[in-house]
C-alpha positions in Angstrom: 34.8 184.7 161.8 37.3 183.5 159.3 38.6 185.7 156.6 40.1 184.7 153.2 41.7 187.1 150.7 41.6 185.3 147.4 43.8 186.4 144.5 43.3 185.1 140.9 43.5 186.1 137.3 40.4 186.2 135.1 39.6 182.9 133.5 41.7 181.0 136.0 38.9 179.3 138.0 38.9 181.8 140.9 35.2 182.2 140.9 34.7 178.4 141.1 37.2 178.1 144.0 35.5 181.0 145.8 32.0 179.4 145.5 33.5 176.1 146.7 35.0 177.8 149.7 31.7 179.6 150.4 29.9 176.3 150.6 31.9 175.1 153.6 29.6 177.1 156.0 26.0 178.0 155.9 26.8 181.5 157.1 29.2 183.0 154.6 29.7 186.0 152.4 31.8 186.7 149.3 32.9 190.0 147.9 34.4 190.8 144.6 36.9 193.6 145.1 37.7 196.1 142.4 41.4 196.0 141.9 41.4 199.0 139.5 42.5 201.5 142.2 42.4 200.8 145.9 41.3 197.2 146.4 40.8 197.7 150.1 37.8 200.0 149.8 36.1 199.4 146.4 33.6 196.6 146.9 31.4 195.8 143.9 29.1 193.2 145.4 28.5 190.9 148.3 27.3 187.4 147.5 25.0 185.9 150.0 23.4 182.4 149.7 19.8 183.6 150.0 20.0 186.9 148.1 19.0 188.0 144.6 19.5 191.2 142.7 18.0 192.6 139.5 20.6 193.6 136.8 20.4 196.6 134.5 19.0 194.4 131.7 16.2 193.1 134.0 17.6 189.7 134.6 17.5 188.4 138.2 20.8 186.8 139.5 20.8 184.5 142.4 23.1 185.2 145.3 24.2 188.7 144.6 23.3 191.9 146.4 24.9 195.2 145.4 26.7 197.1 148.2 25.6 200.6 148.9 26.4 202.9 151.7 28.8 200.6 153.5 28.3 197.2 154.8 24.8 195.8 154.8 24.2 194.2 158.2 23.2 191.0 156.5 26.8 190.8 155.2 28.1 190.6 158.7 25.5 188.4 160.3 22.4 186.3 159.6 19.1 187.1 161.5 17.9 183.9 163.1 14.9 184.0 165.5 15.5 187.7 166.1 19.2 187.2 166.8 22.2 188.3 164.8 24.3 185.2 164.0 27.8 186.3 162.9 29.0 185.0 159.6 31.4 182.1 159.9 33.4 182.8 156.7 34.0 186.0 154.8 35.9 185.9 151.4 37.2 189.0 149.6 38.1 188.0 146.0 40.7 190.1 144.2 40.6 189.6 140.4 43.7 190.5 138.3 45.7 191.9 141.2 49.2 193.2 140.8 50.8 191.0 143.4 53.8 193.3 143.7 51.7 196.1 145.2 48.0 195.8 145.3 47.1 192.5 147.2 46.6 193.3 150.9 48.9 191.7 153.4 46.4 192.3 156.2 42.7 192.1 156.5 41.4 195.5 155.7 40.0 197.6 158.6 36.9 198.5 156.5 35.8 194.8 156.6 34.3 193.2 159.7 37.1 191.9 162.0 38.1 188.3 161.7 39.8 185.8 164.0 41.9 184.2 161.3 43.0 185.5 157.9 44.5 183.5 155.0 45.9 184.9 151.8 45.1 182.5 149.0 46.4 182.5 145.4 44.5 180.5 142.8 46.6 179.7 139.7 45.6 177.8 136.6 47.9 176.0 134.2 49.3 178.5 131.7 48.0 177.0 128.5 44.5 176.3 129.8 44.4 179.9 131.2 45.3 181.4 127.8 43.0 179.1 126.0 40.1 180.2 128.1 40.9 183.8 127.6 41.0 183.3 123.8 37.6 181.5 124.0 36.1 184.2 126.2 37.1 187.0 123.8 35.8 185.1 120.8 32.3 185.2 122.4 32.7 189.0 122.3 33.6 188.9 118.6 37.1 190.1 119.1 39.3 188.4 116.6 43.0 188.3 115.5 44.2 186.1 118.3 41.4 187.1 120.6 42.2 187.3 124.2 45.9 187.1 123.8 48.0 190.1 124.7 51.6 189.9 125.8 50.7 191.6 129.1 48.4 188.7 129.9 51.3 186.3 129.7 53.4 188.6 131.9 50.5 188.7 134.5 50.4 184.9 134.5 54.1 184.7 135.0 54.0 187.2 137.9 51.4 185.0 139.6 53.4 181.8 138.8 56.5 183.3 140.5 54.5 183.9 143.6 53.1 180.4 143.5 56.5 178.9 143.2 57.9 181.0 146.1 54.7 181.3 148.0 53.8 183.9 150.5 50.3 182.7 150.0 48.4 179.4 150.4 48.4 178.3 146.7 45.4 176.5 145.1 46.5 175.0 141.7 43.1 175.1 139.9 43.7 172.1 137.7 44.6 169.9 140.7 41.7 171.3 142.7 39.3 170.5 139.9 40.2 166.8 139.3 41.5 165.6 142.7 39.4 165.1 145.8 42.6 164.4 147.8 44.0 167.8 146.7 40.9 169.5 147.9 41.2 167.8 151.2 44.7 169.1 151.5 43.5 172.7 150.7 40.9 172.4 153.4 43.5 171.2 155.9 45.7 174.1 155.2 42.9 176.6 155.6 41.4 174.8 158.7 38.1 174.1 156.9 35.8 171.1 157.3 35.5 168.6 154.4 32.8 169.8 152.1 32.3 169.7 148.3 28.8 171.1 148.4 29.4 173.7 145.7 31.9 171.7 143.7 29.3 171.1 140.9 28.1 174.7 140.8 28.9 176.9 137.8 28.4 180.5 138.9 27.2 183.3 136.6 30.1 185.6 137.5 32.1 186.3 134.3 29.4 184.6 132.3 30.4 181.2 133.7 32.8 179.1 131.7 34.5 180.6 128.7 33.6 177.5 126.7 30.3 176.3 128.2 28.8 179.3 130.0 26.5 178.0 132.7 25.2 175.0 130.8 27.0 172.6 133.2 25.7 174.2 136.4 25.0 171.3 138.8 27.4 169.0 136.9 30.6 171.1 136.7 32.9 168.1 136.9 31.7 167.1 133.4 33.4 170.1 131.8 36.6 169.4 130.0 38.5 172.2 131.8 41.8 170.3 131.9 42.1 170.1 128.1 41.1 173.6 127.0 44.5 174.0 125.4 43.5 171.4 122.8 40.6 173.6 121.6 42.5 176.7 120.4 45.4 177.7 118.2 48.0 179.6 120.2 50.0 182.5 118.9 53.6 181.6 118.3 54.7 183.9 121.1 52.8 181.8 123.7 54.4 178.5 122.5 57.8 180.1 122.3 57.8 181.4 125.9 60.4 179.3 127.6 59.9 180.8 131.0 56.2 180.2 131.0 56.8 176.6 129.8 59.3 175.9 132.7 57.0 177.5 135.3 54.0 175.6 134.1 56.0 172.3 134.3 57.2 173.1 137.8 53.6 173.9 139.0 51.6 171.3 137.1 54.0 168.6 135.9 53.4 169.1 132.2 53.8 171.7 129.5 53.7 172.2 125.7 56.7 172.3 123.5 57.3 174.9 120.8 55.3 172.9 118.3 52.3 172.7 120.7 52.9 169.0 121.6 52.1 167.9 125.2 55.2 167.0 127.2 55.7 165.8 130.8 
């Protein structure tokens, strides 16, 4: 079994990358770890391709089964003709981790043992990330620069520093989204077969896209995720942040100047 620990910030495409990774094997499982506390032991859900669960509002979500009382045997293996077939890939997704202290260096002993373990960091371009956070909070009727808080900029810069001096295998979300050759490179680094089976899927985690929800499920490549920065008005503090501008340029080859104009 292969294990991947996946770190990402909210509204950075981490769920999309996780679903894409999950599609590389028929036998796979995905967990969303709660990083508010001990990320090694607090597991909120396991996502299995053939599972469903009913939410508190009565809606049925595909692919999710809540974890209760430890690991469900179906998380570890699939039952085929009366035999337990071990999962080929297990992903533990850490949302909003503090990379200075809470992202595990080793595969946790509370998870099933794995033969290989990769630590993966998903990072999205700064301006598209902040734009998606603003749009996401607008849907929740939070105004006055919704979604923007100085600490969110600091979180992005923390992740960017790690991406620039990587202890992780880095996935630049923008590049992953638009470039098939980049996805092939990611697969090679993770020793995965070539497979874009779930590339067009928009999952329901986090209500889907900040801008489009799940309306583009099955045709995700039609979403304009690379230009979200054009859809919002940024607070001055975002455009004035020289460090974030330089980091974004180093990671993605472009940035915005202090007036909000696109620069390469």
